[in-house]
Every structure is written in C-alpha cells, then in structure tokens.
N, C-alpha and C positions, 0 to 999 in steps of 0.2 A: 742922947739925942740922934733921932733918926732921920738918914737922909731920906728926902722926897723928890720924887720928879711930879711934874706939873703935867696933865694928860688933857689936851683940848679934844672934845667930843662933839662931834658935828653930826644934828639929828636934823635932815630935812632943813629947814632954815633956822635952826636953833644951835646955838653954841654954848656948852657946858664945859667949865674947868673943873677939874679935880685935882687933889694933891695925893699923889698915892707913895707909900713907902718903897725905895728902891727894892728891888729885888719882887715885890707882889707878881701875882699870876695876874693877866690884864682881864680876863673873863670872870674871876672872884671878885677884883675892884669893881667892875662896871656892875655887875650884880648888886655887890654891896650898897652901892651908889643908887641902885635903885634903875638902873640901864640895863636892857635885856640886848644881849649881842644876837638873840635867837630871832626866828620869824615867828608868825603866828603859830605854824604848824609844830613847829620844834620846841615853845616854849615848857611844855609840858613832856614832851618824848624825845630825849637826847641820851646822849652816853655819860652824861656828869664831869666832862672836863676830861676825857681819858683821851682825846684825841682820834676817836675812833668814826665819830657820825659828822665830821664836818658841817656841823649846822651853827657853830657858833661864829661863825665868820664876818671879819669887820674889814674894812676897806681902811689902807694908811693913806694920810695926805701927805705927810711929812715923817723923817726920821724913822722910815722902817728899818726894825732889826732884820738881819739875817735869820732865817729858818733854823732851826736845828732839829725838831722832830721831823720823821720821815713824811708823815702825812702832810704838815704843813710847807715841806720843801716842794711836794706835789704841787699843793694849791698854789704857790707863788709862781711856780715854773710853768704851770698852765694859764695864770693870769687870773685865777679865782681869788675870792677873799680869804685873808689869814685866820687861821685858827686862833681865837684869842685865847683859847685855853692852854695853849702851847708857846706863849709869851710872857715872857717875864719883863719888867717894866725896869728896864736900865738906864733911861734917859727920856729925857719929855719926848709925848709922841702927839700926834695929831691924827684922829683916826675917825672914819665916817662911820656912824651906824647904819646898816642896810636897812630900810623900813620898808621897801618892794619886795623882798626876798619870801618865798613860801618854803623852803626847804636850802638850798646852798647858794642863793643868790644866783644874778645872771652872770652871762659871758660878759667878759670887757668888748667894747664896741670898737 
C-alpha cells in the first residue's frame, strides 16, 4: 500500500484536490492531473523540470516545504513563486496556480 498526501490546488476561484503518492514530484503530479504550473508562453518552452528556467512556479498557501535546490532557495528568498519541479510531496500541501503570469510570475505585493 502506497502512502499518499492530499494536495489542495487553488486555481482562481476553483479548488481541486489530488491524492498524490508520497515522494512524488509536484510538477509531474500537477501535469498528470491536467493542471499546468506554466504560464501561456512557457507551456511549450521550458526546461522540462530540471530547475533551470523557473517557469513552473507555484505559490504556497499552506504547508510550504523548505527548498533544497539552489534555484528554488533563491525563489523563496526573493519572494518569487516556488519551483514545482524541485518539490517532493512529503506532506499535505495547499498551493495556488498562478494564472496571470507570463513567464515567472509577479513580484510579491
């Protein structure tokens, strides 16, 4: 039996819930569920989850994990969206998909 965690995904006014295997990559889990962490421009042009382009950013609303990857550490320190490609699902999480970003997302207000 595989242990799972529940993801609460906020997309504008919609809330979706996903049950994801523990240790799953957040970006892959989102894409497999038909939810894109990318903006309109970067859906087709991105690094494929290697942590290089910073275009798969999501915003954490609750249960934010500490960053491990250097690029994700910079994103968190600067207040930018977190790199979904560099996050392992190790707990229940609530994330927001940024639907108004072109490439990286907006600076925090």
